[in-house]
C-alpha positions in Angstrom: -11.4 6.8 16.9 -11.8 4.7 13.8 -12.5 1.0 14.3 -9.8 -1.6 13.6 -9.3 -5.2 14.3 -6.2 -7.4 14.9 -6.2 -10.3 12.5 -3.8 -13.2 11.9 -2.8 -13.5 8.2 -0.8 -16.1 6.4 2.3 -15.0 4.5 1.8 -13.6 1.0 3.8 -11.9 -1.8 2.9 -8.8 -3.8 4.4 -7.8 -7.2 4.9 -4.0 -7.1 6.1 -0.9 -8.9 7.3 1.9 -6.6 8.8 5.3 -6.1 10.8 7.0 -3.4 8.6 9.4 -1.4 9.9 13.0 -1.4 7.2 14.7 0.7 7.0 14.8 4.4 5.4 11.7 5.7 3.0 13.9 7.7 1.9 15.8 4.6 -0.8 13.5 3.4 -2.0 15.8 0.6 1.5 16.0 -0.9 1.9 12.2 -0.5 -1.4 11.7 -2.4 -0.2 14.0 -5.2 3.1 12.2 -5.6 1.2 8.9 -5.7 -1.2 10.3 -8.4 1.8 11.5 -10.5 3.4 8.0 -10.3 0.1 6.2 -11.0 -0.4 8.4 -14.1 3.1 7.5 -15.4 2.4 3.8 -14.8 -0.8 4.1 -16.8 0.9 5.9 -19.7 3.8 3.5 -20.1 1.5 0.4 -19.7 3.1 -1.0 -16.6 0.0 -0.6 -14.5 -2.0 -2.6 -17.0 0.6 -5.4 -17.0 0.7 -5.4 -13.2 -3.1 -5.7 -13.0 -3.1 -8.4 -15.7 -0.8 -10.5 -13.6 -3.1 -10.2 -10.5 -4.8 -13.3 -9.1 -7.7 -11.2 -7.9 -9.1 -7.6 -8.3 -7.4 -6.3 -5.2 -5.0 -3.4 -5.6 -2.5 -2.5 -2.9 -0.7 0.8 -2.0 2.3 -0.3 0.1 4.5 1.9 2.3 7.8 0.5 3.3 11.4 1.5 3.9 13.8 0.5 1.0 17.5 1.3 1.2 16.9 3.6 4.1 14.3 5.7 2.3 10.5 5.7 2.4 8.9 4.2 -0.7 5.3 3.8 -1.9 4.3 0.9 -4.2 1.4 0.0 -6.4 1.0 -3.7 -6.0 -1.1 -6.8 -6.6 -1.1 -10.4 -5.4 0.2 -11.9 -8.6 0.0 -15.4 -10.1 3.7 -15.1 -11.1 6.4 -12.4 -10.9 6.8 -9.9 -13.7 10.1 -10.0 -15.5 10.5 -6.3 -15.6 11.7 -3.9 -12.9 9.0 -4.7 -10.4 9.8 -5.7 -6.9 8.4 -8.7 -4.9 7.2 -7.5 -1.5 7.1 -10.4 1.0 4.8 -10.2 4.0 5.4 -12.8 6.7 2.7 -14.7 8.5 1.8 -12.4 11.3 -0.9 -10.5 13.2 -1.9 -7.3 11.3 -4.0 -4.3 12.2 -7.0 -4.1 9.7 -8.7 -0.8 9.3 -11.9 -0.8 7.2 -13.3 2.4 5.6 -15.0 3.6 2.4 -14.2 6.5 0.1 -13.5 7.4 -3.5 -10.4 5.6 -4.6 -8.6 9.0 -5.1 -9.2 10.0 -1.5 -8.9 6.7 0.3 -5.1 6.9 0.4 -5.0 10.3 2.0 -7.8 9.5 4.5 -6.5 6.1 5.6 -2.9 7.3 5.8 -4.1 10.0 8.3 -6.2 7.5 10.3 -3.4 4.9 10.4 -0.4 7.2 11.1 -2.1 9.8 13.3 -4.7 7.9 15.3 -4.0 4.1 15.4 -0.3 3.3 15.0 0.9 5.7 17.7 -1.1 3.6 20.1 0.0 0.2 18.9 3.3 -1.5 19.6 5.3 -4.2 17.7 4.5 -3.4 14.1 7.0 -3.5 11.3 5.3 -2.7 8.1 2.2 -0.8 6.9 0.2 -1.0 3.7 -3.1 -0.1 2.1 -5.4 -1.9 -0.1 -7.4 0.6 -2.1 -9.7 -1.6 -4.2 -11.3 -3.2 -1.1 -11.1 0.2 0.6 -9.2 -1.0 3.7 -5.7 -0.4 5.1 -3.6 -2.9 7.0 -0.5 -2.5 9.2 1.7 -5.1 10.9 
C-alpha cells in the first residue's frame, strides 16, 4: 500500500477552470485523456497562462469535485486574487486531509495518483468529503 499521512490544513481558496467528466470514474486512462484535451484547450486560448499568472506560488492543482450533481475536474491555483472570467473559486475548509506523496512525470501523475487514491486508500478511510490532486508538487490530497 502507498504511504499517506493525515494532516490538519487551514482553509484555502483555489481559482479554477473545469470541465464535466464524461468517462467512467474507474477508467483512469480515459480520465487522463479528457484532462489532457481540456488542458490543451486552456493552453490554446490563453486561459491556463492567465490562471498561472494569477498564482501566488508555483503549485498547480487538479481538483475533482461534484458540481450540479456531476463529476468535474478542474485546473486550479492558489491565486492572489480571483480572475474576472469564467473561472470558479473552490473553497476548502479548515480540516484534516489525507496527503499522498509520490513522484512521476506530470503527464502520468494524474492517472497514477487517481488509482492509488480511489482504489487503495479512500475505500479504507471514512469521513472525507472532497478529493484533489496537486501535480506540480507531485502529491495528491483528499479530505
